[in-house]
Every structure is written in structure tokens, then in C-alpha cells.
VMD Tcl script that builds the backbone (N, CA, C; Angstrom):
set m [mol new atoms 327]
animate dup $m
set s [atomselect $m all]
$s set {name element resname resid chain x y z} {
  {N N GLY 1 A 0.730 -1.286 0.767}
  {CA C GLY 1 A 0.118 -0.195 0.344}
  {C C GLY 1 A 0.851 1.412 -0.475}
  {N N MET 2 A 0.318 1.929 0.596}
  {CA C MET 2 A 1.266 3.478 0.062}
  {C C MET 2 A 2.165 3.481 0.711}
  {N N ASP 3 A 1.555 3.033 2.302}
  {CA C ASP 3 A 2.319 3.392 3.001}
  {C C ASP 3 A 4.131 2.651 3.194}
  {N N MET 4 A 3.631 1.584 2.145}
  {CA C MET 4 A 4.790 0.580 1.717}
  {C C MET 4 A 5.830 1.734 1.177}
  {N N SER 5 A 5.451 2.994 1.006}
  {CA C SER 5 A 7.057 3.931 -0.625}
  {C C SER 5 A 6.565 4.928 -0.015}
  {N N PRO 6 A 8.118 5.429 -0.723}
  {CA C PRO 6 A 8.907 6.615 0.417}
  {C C PRO 6 A 8.264 7.863 -0.971}
  {N N ALA 7 A 7.296 6.773 -2.261}
  {CA C ALA 7 A 6.886 8.633 -3.059}
  {C C ALA 7 A 6.035 9.246 -2.419}
  {N N ARG 8 A 5.870 10.178 -3.510}
  {CA C ARG 8 A 4.695 11.539 -3.468}
  {C C ARG 8 A 3.605 11.075 -5.131}
  {N N PHE 9 A 2.515 10.698 -5.401}
  {CA C PHE 9 A 2.095 10.992 -6.531}
  {C C PHE 9 A 1.150 11.602 -6.468}
  {N N LEU 10 A 1.583 12.358 -7.640}
  {CA C LEU 10 A 0.869 13.154 -8.903}
  {C C LEU 10 A 0.124 13.034 -9.739}
  {N N PHE 11 A -1.154 13.388 -9.555}
  {CA C PHE 11 A -2.621 12.837 -10.877}
  {C C PHE 11 A -2.940 13.277 -12.098}
  {N N LEU 12 A -2.870 13.511 -12.532}
  {CA C LEU 12 A -3.374 14.571 -13.686}
  {C C LEU 12 A -4.000 15.011 -14.008}
  {N N GLY 13 A -5.149 14.547 -13.876}
  {CA C GLY 13 A -6.778 14.434 -14.181}
  {C C GLY 13 A -7.724 13.217 -15.015}
  {N N ASP 14 A -8.539 13.899 -15.313}
  {CA C ASP 14 A -9.426 12.710 -16.464}
  {C C ASP 14 A -9.264 11.172 -15.653}
  {N N TYR 15 A -9.879 12.125 -14.399}
  {CA C TYR 15 A -10.258 10.385 -13.489}
  {C C TYR 15 A -12.105 10.079 -13.761}
  {N N VAL 16 A -12.850 11.104 -14.792}
  {CA C VAL 16 A -13.928 10.240 -15.212}
  {C C VAL 16 A -14.322 10.347 -16.324}
  {N N ASP 17 A -15.612 9.420 -16.952}
  {CA C ASP 17 A -15.714 9.903 -18.118}
  {C C ASP 17 A -14.868 8.305 -19.234}
  {N N ARG 18 A -13.979 8.395 -18.169}
  {CA C ARG 18 A -13.428 7.028 -19.161}
  {C C ARG 18 A -14.046 5.534 -18.474}
  {N N GLY 19 A -15.124 5.416 -18.982}
  {CA C GLY 19 A -15.884 3.964 -18.161}
  {C C GLY 19 A -16.864 3.459 -17.140}
  {N N PRO 20 A -17.462 2.640 -17.175}
  {CA C PRO 20 A -17.829 2.743 -15.302}
  {C C PRO 20 A -18.232 2.554 -14.444}
  {N N HIS 21 A -16.875 2.746 -13.987}
  {CA C HIS 21 A -16.637 3.098 -12.740}
  {C C HIS 21 A -15.944 4.513 -12.484}
  {N N SER 22 A -16.381 5.484 -12.716}
  {CA C SER 22 A -15.962 6.506 -12.784}
  {C C SER 22 A -15.901 6.459 -11.229}
  {N N VAL 23 A -17.008 6.849 -10.681}
  {CA C VAL 23 A -17.692 6.947 -9.122}
  {C C VAL 23 A -16.825 6.873 -8.146}
  {N N GLU 24 A -16.464 5.799 -8.148}
  {CA C GLU 24 A -15.695 4.494 -7.448}
  {C C GLU 24 A -14.049 5.126 -7.861}
  {N N LEU 25 A -13.628 5.085 -8.640}
  {CA C LEU 25 A -12.344 5.519 -8.995}
  {C C LEU 25 A -12.680 6.907 -8.196}
  {N N VAL 26 A -13.039 8.155 -8.239}
  {CA C VAL 26 A -13.583 8.888 -7.398}
  {C C VAL 26 A -13.227 9.019 -6.371}
  {N N ALA 27 A -13.863 8.081 -5.786}
  {CA C ALA 27 A -13.781 7.873 -4.259}
  {C C ALA 27 A -12.596 7.645 -4.054}
  {N N TYR 28 A -12.133 6.206 -4.395}
  {CA C TYR 28 A -11.393 5.774 -5.013}
  {C C TYR 28 A -10.012 6.886 -4.061}
  {N N LEU 29 A -9.593 7.775 -5.029}
  {CA C LEU 29 A -8.098 8.764 -4.969}
  {C C LEU 29 A -8.732 9.335 -4.228}
  {N N PHE 30 A -10.127 10.327 -4.178}
  {CA C PHE 30 A -10.137 10.637 -2.020}
  {C C PHE 30 A -10.347 10.499 -1.096}
  {N N CYS 31 A -10.094 9.211 -1.197}
  {CA C CYS 31 A -9.865 8.907 0.363}
  {C C CYS 31 A -8.303 8.659 0.047}
  {N N LEU 32 A -7.623 8.508 -0.999}
  {CA C LEU 32 A -6.573 8.213 -0.231}
  {C C LEU 32 A -5.691 9.721 -0.478}
  {N N LYS 33 A -6.523 10.427 -1.021}
  {CA C LYS 33 A -5.835 12.389 -1.185}
  {C C LYS 33 A -6.732 12.160 1.029}
  {N N ILE 34 A -7.543 11.510 1.861}
  {CA C ILE 34 A -7.800 12.484 2.688}
  {C C ILE 34 A -6.860 11.406 3.976}
  {N N LEU 35 A -6.484 10.658 3.219}
  {CA C LEU 35 A -5.188 9.363 4.065}
  {C C LEU 35 A -4.457 9.752 3.919}
  {N N HIS 36 A -3.384 10.759 3.039}
  {CA C HIS 36 A -2.204 10.757 2.216}
  {C C HIS 36 A -2.052 11.377 2.231}
  {N N PRO 37 A -2.360 13.246 2.710}
  {CA C PRO 37 A -2.279 14.100 2.478}
  {C C PRO 37 A -1.550 15.147 1.865}
  {N N ASP 38 A 0.228 14.757 1.963}
  {CA C ASP 38 A 0.627 14.706 1.383}
  {C C ASP 38 A 1.867 14.313 0.806}
  {N N ARG 39 A 1.311 13.620 0.140}
  {CA C ARG 39 A 2.036 11.881 -0.383}
  {C C ARG 39 A 1.230 11.950 -2.208}
  {N N VAL 40 A -0.720 12.402 -1.493}
  {CA C VAL 40 A -1.103 12.339 -3.023}
  {C C VAL 40 A -1.711 13.332 -3.740}
  {N N PHE 41 A -1.266 14.418 -4.601}
  {CA C PHE 41 A -2.282 15.581 -5.348}
  {C C PHE 41 A -2.806 14.877 -6.959}
  {N N LEU 42 A -3.989 15.408 -6.956}
  {CA C LEU 42 A -4.563 15.250 -7.566}
  {C C LEU 42 A -5.406 17.203 -8.588}
  {N N LEU 43 A -4.766 17.156 -9.701}
  {CA C LEU 43 A -4.796 17.549 -10.534}
  {C C LEU 43 A -6.146 17.368 -11.529}
  {N N ARG 44 A -6.948 18.831 -11.391}
  {CA C ARG 44 A -8.581 18.407 -12.351}
  {C C ARG 44 A -8.212 18.599 -13.587}
  {N N GLY 45 A -8.545 17.748 -14.496}
  {CA C GLY 45 A -8.557 16.947 -15.304}
  {C C GLY 45 A -10.598 18.307 -17.000}
  {N N ASN 46 A -9.326 18.552 -17.642}
  {CA C ASN 46 A -10.994 19.245 -18.447}
  {C C ASN 46 A -12.282 18.119 -18.329}
  {N N HIS 47 A -11.961 16.811 -17.914}
  {CA C HIS 47 A -13.871 15.911 -17.524}
  {C C HIS 47 A -13.567 16.527 -16.270}
  {N N GLU 48 A -12.540 16.937 -15.189}
  {CA C GLU 48 A -13.854 17.756 -13.861}
  {C C GLU 48 A -14.473 18.204 -14.196}
  {N N PHE 49 A -14.792 18.499 -15.344}
  {CA C PHE 49 A -16.023 20.248 -15.864}
  {C C PHE 49 A -16.491 19.787 -15.832}
  {N N PRO 50 A -17.792 20.513 -14.873}
  {CA C PRO 50 A -19.283 19.993 -15.594}
  {C C PRO 50 A -19.901 20.023 -16.894}
  {N N ALA 51 A -19.412 20.567 -17.153}
  {CA C ALA 51 A -19.938 20.792 -18.831}
  {C C ALA 51 A -19.495 20.270 -19.902}
  {N N GLN 52 A -18.050 19.249 -19.433}
  {CA C GLN 52 A -17.699 18.332 -19.963}
  {C C GLN 52 A -18.041 17.384 -19.041}
  {N N ASN 53 A -17.901 16.615 -18.367}
  {CA C ASN 53 A -18.262 15.597 -16.884}
  {C C ASN 53 A -20.079 14.481 -17.560}
  {N N GLY 54 A -21.028 16.110 -17.783}
  {CA C GLY 54 A -22.266 16.279 -17.649}
  {C C GLY 54 A -22.692 15.601 -19.545}
  {N N GLU 55 A -21.553 15.707 -20.291}
  {CA C GLU 55 A -22.368 15.153 -21.094}
  {C C GLU 55 A -22.611 14.521 -22.358}
  {N N ARG 56 A -23.779 14.257 -22.160}
  {CA C ARG 56 A -23.652 12.080 -22.632}
  {C C ARG 56 A -23.503 12.077 -24.037}
  {N N ASP 57 A -22.804 12.910 -24.670}
  {CA C ASP 57 A -21.456 12.271 -25.740}
  {C C ASP 57 A -20.487 10.851 -25.598}
  {N N TYR 58 A -20.094 10.998 -24.051}
  {CA C TYR 58 A -19.996 10.248 -23.601}
  {C C TYR 58 A -20.438 8.967 -22.717}
  {N N ASP 59 A -19.979 7.819 -23.260}
  {CA C ASP 59 A -21.318 6.801 -22.522}
  {C C ASP 59 A -20.156 5.329 -22.149}
  {N N PRO 60 A -20.690 5.740 -20.965}
  {CA C PRO 60 A -21.704 6.203 -20.607}
  {C C PRO 60 A -20.413 8.083 -19.690}
  {N N CYS 61 A -21.243 8.756 -19.909}
  {CA C CYS 61 A -20.583 9.725 -19.213}
  {C C CYS 61 A -21.065 9.705 -16.955}
  {N N PHE 62 A -20.097 11.237 -16.996}
  {CA C PHE 62 A -19.606 10.779 -14.878}
  {C C PHE 62 A -21.087 10.837 -14.612}
  {N N LEU 63 A -21.954 11.974 -15.314}
  {CA C LEU 63 A -23.571 11.997 -14.595}
  {C C LEU 63 A -24.537 11.222 -15.140}
  {N N GLN 64 A -23.772 9.804 -16.322}
  {CA C GLN 64 A -24.658 8.860 -16.425}
  {C C GLN 64 A -23.994 7.662 -15.444}
  {N N ASN 65 A -22.947 7.613 -14.674}
  {CA C ASN 65 A -22.392 6.897 -13.877}
  {C C ASN 65 A -23.250 7.395 -12.128}
  {N N CYS 66 A -23.572 8.091 -12.031}
  {CA C CYS 66 A -23.931 8.753 -11.012}
  {C C CYS 66 A -25.435 7.775 -10.792}
  {N N GLU 67 A -26.156 7.913 -12.206}
  {CA C GLU 67 A -27.777 7.626 -12.775}
  {C C GLU 67 A -27.819 6.941 -12.574}
  {N N GLU 68 A -26.804 5.552 -12.399}
  {CA C GLU 68 A -26.980 5.071 -12.287}
  {C C GLU 68 A -27.101 3.931 -11.650}
  {N N LEU 69 A -25.473 4.221 -9.820}
  {CA C LEU 69 A -25.991 3.551 -9.814}
  {C C LEU 69 A -27.142 4.537 -7.615}
  {N N PHE 70 A -27.233 5.194 -8.580}
  {CA C PHE 70 A -28.772 6.768 -7.796}
  {C C PHE 70 A -29.645 6.522 -7.962}
  {N N PRO 71 A -30.994 6.892 -7.069}
  {CA C PRO 71 A -32.082 7.386 -7.447}
  {C C PRO 71 A -31.611 9.016 -7.779}
  {N N LYS 72 A -31.882 8.342 -9.535}
  {CA C LYS 72 A -32.472 9.975 -10.369}
  {C C LYS 72 A -31.906 11.286 -9.517}
  {N N LYS 73 A -32.741 11.877 -8.453}
  {CA C LYS 73 A -32.462 13.263 -8.116}
  {C C LYS 73 A -31.034 13.239 -6.939}
  {N N SER 74 A -31.124 11.530 -6.186}
  {CA C SER 74 A -30.121 11.031 -5.451}
  {C C SER 74 A -28.427 11.462 -6.381}
  {N N ALA 75 A -28.549 11.480 -7.636}
  {CA C ALA 75 A -27.834 11.288 -8.648}
  {C C ALA 75 A -27.122 12.521 -9.079}
  {N N PHE 76 A -28.461 12.794 -9.310}
  {CA C PHE 76 A -28.028 14.392 -9.422}
  {C C PHE 76 A -27.101 15.365 -8.795}
  {N N THR 77 A -27.769 15.197 -7.379}
  {CA C THR 77 A -27.392 15.671 -6.322}
  {C C THR 77 A -25.741 15.370 -6.165}
  {N N LEU 78 A -25.162 14.326 -6.822}
  {CA C LEU 78 A -24.147 13.697 -6.468}
  {C C LEU 78 A -22.964 14.628 -7.552}
  {N N TRP 79 A -23.578 14.337 -8.285}
  {CA C TRP 79 A -22.821 15.059 -9.467}
  {C C TRP 79 A -22.734 15.963 -9.122}
  {N N ASN 80 A -23.592 17.243 -8.719}
  {CA C ASN 80 A -23.547 18.605 -9.014}
  {C C ASN 80 A -22.001 18.547 -8.146}
  {N N GLN 81 A -22.614 17.456 -6.054}
  {CA C GLN 81 A -21.199 17.813 -4.939}
  {C C GLN 81 A -19.860 16.933 -5.360}
  {N N PHE 82 A -20.098 16.560 -6.552}
  {CA C PHE 82 A -18.459 15.523 -7.049}
  {C C PHE 82 A -17.925 17.287 -7.688}
  {N N ASN 83 A -18.912 17.841 -8.755}
  {CA C ASN 83 A -17.632 18.873 -9.872}
  {C C ASN 83 A -17.577 20.075 -8.086}
  {N N GLU 84 A -18.483 20.282 -7.433}
  {CA C GLU 84 A -17.669 21.433 -6.416}
  {C C GLU 84 A -16.904 20.711 -5.817}
  {N N ALA 85 A -16.159 19.683 -5.795}
  {CA C ALA 85 A -15.327 19.280 -5.196}
  {C C ALA 85 A -13.896 19.552 -6.174}
  {N N PHE 86 A -14.202 18.858 -7.663}
  {CA C PHE 86 A -13.151 19.950 -7.853}
  {C C PHE 86 A -13.259 20.851 -8.760}
  {N N ASP 87 A -14.056 21.678 -8.259}
  {CA C ASP 87 A -13.794 23.089 -8.512}
  {C C ASP 87 A -13.015 23.601 -7.384}
  {N N TRP 88 A -12.491 23.094 -6.478}
  {CA C TRP 88 A -10.880 23.179 -5.679}
  {C C TRP 88 A -9.822 22.526 -5.832}
  {N N MET 89 A -9.960 21.233 -7.034}
  {CA C MET 89 A -8.638 21.051 -6.898}
  {C C MET 89 A -7.746 22.495 -8.245}
  {N N PRO 90 A -6.709 22.137 -8.090}
  {CA C PRO 90 A -5.800 22.923 -9.189}
  {C C PRO 90 A -5.661 22.783 -10.695}
  {N N LEU 91 A -4.776 22.804 -11.264}
  {CA C LEU 91 A -4.907 22.992 -12.567}
  {C C LEU 91 A -3.905 22.491 -12.989}
  {N N ALA 92 A -2.376 22.916 -11.676}
  {CA C ALA 92 A -1.346 22.417 -12.261}
  {C C ALA 92 A -0.330 22.413 -11.318}
  {N N ALA 93 A 0.283 21.949 -11.339}
  {CA C ALA 93 A 1.294 21.478 -9.815}
  {C C ALA 93 A 3.382 21.697 -10.966}
  {N N LYS 94 A 3.824 21.526 -9.388}
  {CA C LYS 94 A 5.716 21.848 -10.626}
  {C C LYS 94 A 5.798 21.165 -9.394}
  {N N ILE 95 A 6.644 19.653 -10.005}
  {CA C ILE 95 A 7.888 18.754 -9.593}
  {C C ILE 95 A 9.130 19.939 -8.722}
  {N N ASP 96 A 10.032 19.589 -7.873}
  {CA C ASP 96 A 11.358 20.539 -7.084}
  {C C ASP 96 A 11.660 21.405 -8.188}
  {N N ASP 97 A 10.217 22.366 -8.746}
  {CA C ASP 97 A 10.808 24.199 -9.160}
  {C C ASP 97 A 11.277 24.152 -10.279}
  {N N LYS 98 A 11.085 22.654 -11.235}
  {CA C LYS 98 A 11.746 22.597 -12.266}
  {C C LYS 98 A 10.605 21.556 -13.570}
  {N N ILE 99 A 10.045 20.877 -12.670}
  {CA C ILE 99 A 8.430 20.668 -13.498}
  {C C ILE 99 A 7.683 20.562 -13.474}
  {N N PHE 100 A 7.061 21.208 -14.747}
  {CA C PHE 100 A 5.564 21.892 -14.563}
  {C C PHE 100 A 4.552 21.138 -14.984}
  {N N CYS 101 A 4.201 20.539 -15.520}
  {CA C CYS 101 A 2.712 19.151 -14.460}
  {C C CYS 101 A 1.405 20.198 -14.967}
  {N N CYS 102 A 0.054 20.189 -15.699}
  {CA C CYS 102 A -1.006 19.819 -16.007}
  {C C CYS 102 A -1.436 18.726 -16.918}
  {N N HIS 103 A -2.860 18.793 -16.865}
  {CA C HIS 103 A -3.352 17.412 -17.770}
  {C C HIS 103 A -3.450 18.065 -18.911}
  {N N GLY 104 A -3.518 18.075 -20.419}
  {CA C GLY 104 A -3.384 19.207 -21.841}
  {C C GLY 104 A -5.068 19.251 -22.282}
  {N N GLY 105 A -5.544 18.233 -22.157}
  {CA C GLY 105 A -6.574 18.757 -21.914}
  {C C GLY 105 A -7.615 20.973 -22.746}
  {N N ILE 106 A -8.683 20.562 -23.125}
  {CA C ILE 106 A -9.327 22.221 -22.365}
  {C C ILE 106 A -10.560 21.810 -22.137}
  {N N PRO 107 A -11.103 22.014 -21.287}
  {CA C PRO 107 A -12.318 21.734 -20.875}
  {C C PRO 107 A -13.464 23.093 -21.748}
  {N N ARG 108 A -14.709 22.044 -21.763}
  {CA C ARG 108 A -16.238 22.902 -22.216}
  {C C ARG 108 A -16.229 24.014 -22.013}
  {N N ILE 109 A -16.435 25.299 -21.578}
  {CA C ILE 109 A -17.281 26.281 -20.508}
  {C C ILE 109 A -17.106 27.731 -21.528}
}
mol reanalyze $m
mol bondsrecalc $m
mol representation Tube
mol addrep $m
């Protein structure tokens, strides 16, 4: 597990809209961040914007993932709450003052 590695982990975004388990993946990554706040870092990709992850062109989109797991009203509330959490995520990071890191996608806003 994470306790066995001295490494720090930087995730570059696009955690959703990549298949049927987006809700589980984001919940897992948020748990890792809570358990290891100084070792796990999550950047916001273009799919962590509601205009992108609510777009039904992606099959399934993140909103559809939520609707498959929860009753419709609860699913929409949960989807909004995830997107509110995404609003707090940084768009970029710097490693050792040398390496600039960001997700390469451009959101639909």
C-alpha cells in the first residue's frame, strides 16, 4: 500500500468519463488524498468540469455513472457535489521547481 512507498503521487486529471467505474475511482482517489494528504496530489483535468462530464456524448458520461448507481435525484445531487469538489482542485503543479505538470485537455466552458 501507500505506506510501503516513500514516493509522492501526482495524478494529472481525467478521472471521470473513462468507463463505467468513474464514481468508484474518484471516491477511491479522494480517500487516498484524505489518508495521505502530503503524498497524494490530484490535478483537475478537462473532464472534471460539469460542462464536460455531464455531456452524454461520452458513453457513459460521469453523470450517467452517477445515475446508474443512485436514484435520479440523488445522482444529480451527488454529481453536483463531486463537481463542487473538483472546483477546489488545482489545474497545475510544479515538481522540484523544475517540472511543470498539467492535464493537456481544454474544458468546454
